[in-house]
C-alpha positions as CSV (number, residue, x, y, z in Angstrom):
1,M,111.0,-121.8,255.3
2,N,114.9,-121.9,254.6
3,K,116.4,-119.9,251.8
4,F,119.3,-121.0,250.1
5,L,121.4,-119.2,247.4
6,I,123.7,-121.1,245.3
7,F,126.2,-119.4,242.9
8,R,126.8,-121.7,239.5
9,S,127.3,-118.9,236.9
10,D,129.2,-121.1,234.5
11,R,128.4,-124.2,232.1
12,I,126.2,-127.2,232.2
13,G,128.7,-129.7,233.0
14,D,129.8,-127.6,236.2
15,F,125.8,-127.4,237.3
16,L,125.5,-131.2,236.8
17,I,127.7,-131.2,239.9
18,S,125.9,-128.6,241.9
19,A,122.8,-130.5,241.0
20,I,123.7,-133.1,243.5
21,L,124.0,-130.9,246.1
22,I,120.9,-129.2,245.4
23,K,118.8,-132.5,245.1
24,S,120.7,-133.2,248.5
25,I,119.3,-129.9,249.9
26,K,115.9,-130.4,248.8
27,I,115.5,-134.0,250.1
28,N,117.1,-133.1,253.7
29,D,115.0,-130.0,253.9
30,P,112.1,-130.3,251.4
31,K,110.3,-126.8,252.3
32,S,113.5,-125.4,251.6
33,H,113.5,-122.7,248.6
34,I,116.7,-122.9,246.4
35,T,117.6,-119.9,244.0
36,V,120.3,-120.6,241.7
37,I,122.5,-117.7,240.2
38,A,123.4,-118.9,236.3
39,S,125.1,-118.1,233.3
40,D,123.6,-117.6,230.0
41,K,125.0,-120.8,229.0
42,N,123.5,-122.9,231.6
43,F,120.1,-120.7,232.6
44,S,117.9,-122.3,230.1
45,Y,119.0,-126.1,231.6
46,I,118.9,-125.2,235.2
47,K,115.5,-123.7,234.8
48,K,114.3,-127.0,234.3
49,F,115.6,-128.8,237.1
50,P,113.0,-129.7,239.4
51,Y,114.7,-129.3,242.6
52,V,115.7,-125.3,241.8
53,D,112.8,-122.9,242.9
54,E,114.2,-119.9,241.2
55,V,116.9,-119.1,238.7
56,I,118.3,-115.7,238.0
57,T,121.0,-115.0,235.2
58,L,124.5,-113.2,236.1
59,K,126.0,-111.3,233.0
60,N,129.3,-109.8,233.2
61,D,127.9,-106.2,233.2
62,F,128.0,-103.8,236.2
63,I,124.3,-102.6,236.0
64,N,123.4,-106.5,236.0
65,K,125.3,-107.3,239.0
66,I,123.6,-104.3,240.8
67,K,120.1,-104.9,239.9
68,I,120.7,-108.6,241.2
69,I,122.4,-107.5,244.4
70,L,119.0,-105.1,245.0
71,K,116.6,-108.0,244.3
72,L,118.6,-110.2,246.7
73,R,118.8,-108.2,249.4
74,K,115.3,-108.0,250.1
75,F,115.6,-111.7,251.5
76,D,117.3,-113.2,254.6
77,Y,119.2,-116.5,253.3
78,K,119.7,-119.2,255.6
79,N,122.8,-120.1,253.4
80,I,124.9,-118.8,250.5
81,I,127.1,-121.3,248.6
82,I,129.5,-119.9,246.1
83,H,129.7,-123.0,244.2
84,D,131.4,-121.5,240.9
85,N,134.3,-120.0,243.1
86,K,133.9,-116.8,241.2
87,K,135.2,-113.4,242.3
88,R,132.1,-111.8,241.0
89,S,130.0,-114.3,242.9
90,K,131.8,-113.8,246.2
91,I,131.8,-109.9,245.8
92,I,128.0,-110.0,245.4
93,S,127.4,-112.2,248.2
94,L,129.1,-110.0,250.7
95,F,126.2,-107.2,250.1
96,L,123.5,-109.8,251.3
97,K,121.9,-111.0,254.2
98,K,122.4,-114.7,255.2
99,E,123.5,-116.7,258.3
100,K,126.4,-118.3,256.8
101,N,128.6,-118.0,253.6
102,I,130.2,-120.9,252.3
103,I,132.8,-120.6,249.5
104,V,133.8,-123.5,247.7
105,D,137.8,-123.7,246.7
106,N,137.6,-125.5,243.2
107,Q,140.9,-125.6,243.5
108,E,141.7,-128.1,245.9
109,I,142.7,-131.5,245.3
110,Q,139.7,-133.2,246.8
111,S,137.0,-134.3,244.2
112,H,134.1,-132.4,243.9
113,I,131.6,-135.1,245.5
114,D,133.9,-134.8,248.7
115,I,133.4,-131.2,248.6
116,I,129.6,-131.5,248.4
117,K,129.8,-133.9,251.4
118,K,131.4,-131.5,253.3
119,I,129.3,-128.7,252.2
120,L,126.3,-131.1,253.6
121,D,128.0,-131.9,256.8
122,R,128.2,-127.6,257.5
123,L,124.6,-127.7,257.1
124,N,124.3,-130.3,259.2
125,F,122.5,-132.4,256.4
126,S,123.1,-136.3,255.6
127,Y,124.7,-137.6,252.3
128,D,123.0,-140.5,250.5
129,E,124.2,-142.1,247.1
130,K,120.6,-141.8,245.9
131,F,121.3,-138.1,245.6
132,L,123.4,-138.8,242.6
133,D,120.3,-139.8,240.6
134,I,119.9,-136.1,239.5
135,L,118.0,-136.9,236.2
136,S,115.6,-139.6,237.7
137,F,112.8,-137.3,237.1
138,K,113.3,-137.7,233.2
139,N,112.1,-141.4,233.3
140,L,113.8,-142.2,230.1
141,K,116.6,-144.6,231.4
142,N,114.5,-147.9,231.4
143,S,112.7,-147.3,228.3
144,S,112.8,-150.1,225.5
145,N,114.7,-148.2,223.5
146,N,117.8,-148.5,225.5
147,E,119.4,-150.7,223.0
148,Y,121.9,-148.7,221.1
149,I,125.6,-147.7,221.6
150,Q,125.8,-143.7,221.1
151,L,129.1,-142.2,219.5
152,H,129.6,-138.6,220.6
153,F,131.8,-137.4,218.2
154,D,132.5,-133.8,218.6
155,E,135.1,-131.2,218.3
156,K,137.4,-132.7,221.5
157,W,138.4,-135.5,218.9
158,I,139.9,-132.8,216.5
159,H,143.3,-131.5,217.4
160,N,143.2,-128.2,216.2
161,E,139.5,-127.2,217.3
162,Y,140.4,-128.3,221.0
163,I,143.2,-127.9,223.9
164,N,146.5,-128.5,221.7
165,K,148.3,-129.4,224.5
166,F,146.3,-132.6,224.7
167,I,147.5,-135.5,223.1
168,K,146.5,-135.8,219.4
169,I,143.4,-138.4,218.1
170,Q,142.1,-137.0,215.3
171,P,141.7,-139.9,212.7
172,N,141.9,-139.7,208.9
173,Q,138.6,-141.0,206.8
174,T,140.0,-144.4,206.4
175,E,140.4,-144.8,210.3
176,L,137.1,-143.5,211.2
177,I,135.0,-145.3,208.7
178,N,136.6,-148.8,210.1
179,F,136.1,-147.7,213.5
180,I,132.1,-147.0,213.1
181,L,132.0,-150.5,210.8
182,N,133.3,-152.6,214.0
183,L,131.2,-150.4,216.2
184,T,128.2,-151.4,214.0
185,K,128.9,-154.9,214.4
186,K,129.5,-154.5,217.9
187,S,126.2,-153.1,218.7
188,K,124.2,-155.7,216.1
189,N,123.5,-152.5,214.1
190,K,122.2,-150.3,216.8
191,L,124.4,-147.2,216.3
192,V,123.6,-143.6,217.2
193,I,126.1,-140.9,216.4
194,T,125.7,-137.4,217.6
195,T,128.0,-134.4,217.5
196,G,127.9,-130.7,219.0
197,Q,126.6,-127.9,217.8
198,K,129.6,-127.6,215.3
199,S,129.6,-130.9,213.4
200,P,133.6,-131.8,212.6
201,N,134.1,-131.6,208.9
202,I,135.5,-135.1,208.6
203,L,132.2,-136.6,210.0
204,R,130.5,-134.7,207.3
205,E,132.8,-136.1,204.5
206,I,132.3,-139.9,205.4
207,L,128.3,-139.8,205.9
208,P,127.7,-140.3,202.0
209,K,130.2,-143.2,202.4
210,I,128.3,-145.1,205.2
211,N,124.7,-144.2,204.5
212,N,124.3,-148.0,203.8
213,L,124.5,-148.9,207.2
214,N,121.9,-148.8,209.7
215,I,123.1,-145.6,211.6
216,K,121.2,-143.0,213.0
217,F,123.0,-139.4,213.0
218,F,121.9,-136.6,214.9
219,D,123.9,-133.1,214.9
220,N,123.2,-129.6,216.0
221,L,121.3,-130.6,218.9
222,T,120.7,-128.9,222.0
223,F,121.8,-130.0,225.0
224,D,118.3,-131.4,226.1
225,E,118.3,-133.2,223.0
226,L,121.3,-134.8,223.5
227,Q,120.8,-135.7,227.0
228,N,117.4,-137.4,225.9
229,V,119.6,-139.4,223.4
230,T,122.1,-140.3,225.9
231,L,119.6,-141.4,228.4
232,K,117.9,-144.0,225.8
233,S,121.4,-145.1,225.3
234,H,123.1,-148.2,227.0
235,T,126.7,-147.1,226.5
236,L,128.2,-143.7,225.8
237,I,131.5,-143.1,224.0
238,S,132.8,-139.7,224.0
239,C,135.6,-137.4,225.2
240,H,134.9,-136.2,228.4
241,G,132.2,-133.2,228.9
242,A,128.8,-132.4,230.2
243,I,127.4,-135.1,228.7
244,S,129.8,-137.4,230.9
245,H,127.9,-136.4,233.6
246,V,124.7,-137.2,231.9
247,A,125.6,-140.8,231.6
248,A,127.0,-141.2,235.3
249,A,123.9,-139.7,236.4
250,S,121.8,-142.6,235.2
251,K,124.4,-145.3,235.4
252,I,124.7,-145.6,231.7
253,K,128.0,-147.3,231.0
254,Q,130.2,-145.0,229.5
255,I,133.8,-145.0,227.8
256,D,135.3,-141.6,228.8
257,I,138.2,-140.1,226.7
258,I,140.5,-138.2,229.0
259,D,144.0,-136.3,228.9
260,K,146.7,-137.6,231.3
261,S,147.7,-134.0,232.1
262,Y,144.6,-133.4,233.9
263,N,143.3,-135.0,237.1
264,Y,139.6,-135.8,235.9
265,S,139.4,-137.9,239.1
266,R,138.2,-134.6,240.6
267,W,135.1,-134.8,238.7
268,T,134.7,-138.5,238.3
269,K,135.2,-140.1,241.4
270,H,131.4,-140.5,242.2
271,F,130.7,-141.9,238.5
272,R,129.1,-145.3,238.2
273,N,129.4,-147.8,235.5
274,Y,132.6,-145.8,234.4
275,H,135.6,-146.6,232.5
276,F,138.3,-144.2,230.8
277,I,140.9,-144.2,228.2
278,Y,143.7,-142.3,227.8
279,R,143.8,-140.2,224.7
280,D,146.2,-141.7,222.0
281,N,146.5,-142.0,218.0
282,F,143.2,-143.2,216.7
283,T,144.7,-146.5,215.8
284,N,145.7,-147.3,219.6
285,L,142.5,-145.4,221.1
286,S,140.0,-147.5,218.5
287,K,141.2,-150.8,219.7
288,E,140.9,-149.9,223.1
289,I,137.3,-148.9,223.0
290,L,136.2,-151.8,221.1
291,Q,137.6,-154.0,223.8
292,L,135.6,-152.4,226.2
293,I,132.3,-152.6,224.3
């Protein structure tokens, strides 16, 4: 049995890239044993991923790192893959027994899917587009409920709660209400609004003003719960984030709002049924979104 150790000690969205690699390894080598070194932020999510055999949390303290090294030194790994490109991951890997150490340089210009293909080539494994279907085990995509549009309105729409150098979107109440009204018409009254762990104030302020509309609103969801809402939708509208990878994994139509200052194509080259719009003032942005619905 070949043992693989993969470092992915960052966030859920980052893991959803590694999930393609992990599924690829498992299908090419069904008897392999895959251990993922995770962070506190993505441990619970990775734990439920069926192609992973073991998950270990890497914390940012010295004692934890020593314990992990002592635990992992008991095993001989076929390959160790540093997919998070973290210095701490590279250092830990130096103390472990392995045939091959593969370090991924996330600063490369290449897309992440091309980097995965390179890794698979080094492992003498084949690549197939079916490996992109990392959430097929969920069996939610083709349910009869796939009839609504999902608007994921989180802090990324609010200028002073996200990256300040990005183009400002932030709508006022009237603009947001009118946009939701138009979305409701476009969706034939089948609109679901979700938000992050912290619901933007403007959303809470307008909800009483649109409570006569047939809109479902979910906030304070875990990522698993948010993912399940997305997997039952037919269209996702959101600023780019982890949920964008969920839509891509299930070929759900998505309208991805991105900023011109960053090369998102590195993350999205493999996305299917994908449409993007650059961040802009809300008047222009909302018009572009409605044209794509």
